[in-house]
C-alpha positions as CSV (number, residue, x, y, z in Angstrom):
1,M,0.0,0.0,0.0
2,S,1.4,3.4,-0.8
3,E,1.3,6.3,1.7
4,D,-0.7,9.4,0.7
5,V,1.7,12.3,0.4
6,I,0.3,15.7,1.6
7,V,1.6,18.5,-0.5
8,P,1.1,22.0,1.1
9,F,-0.4,24.8,-1.0
10,P,2.0,27.6,-1.7
11,R,1.5,30.7,0.4
12,R,-0.5,33.4,-1.3
13,R,1.6,36.3,-2.6
14,R,0.5,39.7,-1.5
15,S,0.4,42.5,-4.1
16,P,2.9,45.3,-3.1
17,D,1.3,48.6,-1.8
18,V,0.7,51.2,-4.4
19,T,2.8,54.4,-3.6
20,P,1.6,57.9,-4.6
21,E,4.3,57.9,-7.3
22,M,3.0,54.6,-8.7
23,A,-0.6,56.0,-8.6
24,A,0.4,59.0,-10.6
25,K,2.1,56.8,-13.3
26,I,-0.8,54.4,-13.2
27,K,-3.3,57.3,-13.9
28,F,-1.0,58.5,-16.7
29,L,-1.0,55.0,-18.4
30,L,-4.8,54.9,-18.0
31,D,-5.1,58.2,-19.7
32,L,-3.0,56.9,-22.6
33,G,-5.6,54.1,-22.9
34,M,-3.4,51.2,-21.5
35,T,-5.4,48.3,-20.1
36,Q,-5.6,47.8,-16.3
37,H,-4.2,44.2,-16.9
38,D,-1.2,45.5,-18.8
39,I,-0.5,48.3,-16.2
40,A,-0.7,45.7,-13.4
41,A,1.7,43.5,-15.2
42,H,4.1,46.4,-15.7
43,F,4.2,47.3,-12.0
44,K,4.0,43.6,-10.8
45,I,0.8,44.3,-8.8
46,N,-2.6,42.9,-8.7
47,Q,-5.1,44.3,-11.2
48,G,-7.4,45.3,-8.3
49,R,-4.8,47.7,-7.1
50,V,-4.9,49.4,-10.5
51,S,-8.7,49.4,-10.3
52,E,-8.7,51.1,-6.9
53,V,-6.5,53.9,-8.4
54,N,-8.7,54.1,-11.5
55,T,-12.1,54.4,-9.6
56,G,-10.7,56.9,-7.0
57,M,-10.9,54.5,-4.1
58,K,-7.2,55.1,-3.5
59,F,-5.2,58.3,-4.2
60,P,-8.1,60.4,-5.4
61,G,-6.1,63.7,-5.1
62,I,-3.1,62.5,-7.1
63,S,-2.8,63.8,-10.6
64,S,-1.3,61.8,-13.5
65,S,2.4,62.2,-14.1
66,Q,4.6,61.1,-17.0
67,L,8.0,61.7,-15.3
68,D,10.3,58.6,-15.2
69,L,7.6,56.3,-16.5
70,F,9.9,53.4,-17.3
């Protein structure tokens, strides 16, 4: 009889916190028409973080910025 091997699930990765500088760049990229998915991939963050910036839930007073984009 073979023993059942229990394989643990990997820990969930947390999306890094969005900084005010990142939020300004995210808003600029959204203004250019870039998709939330592509922006999230560029910053290596969860797409939900981009959505929070886009809808104004996070950083509503930050304006878009194009300085040091990449």
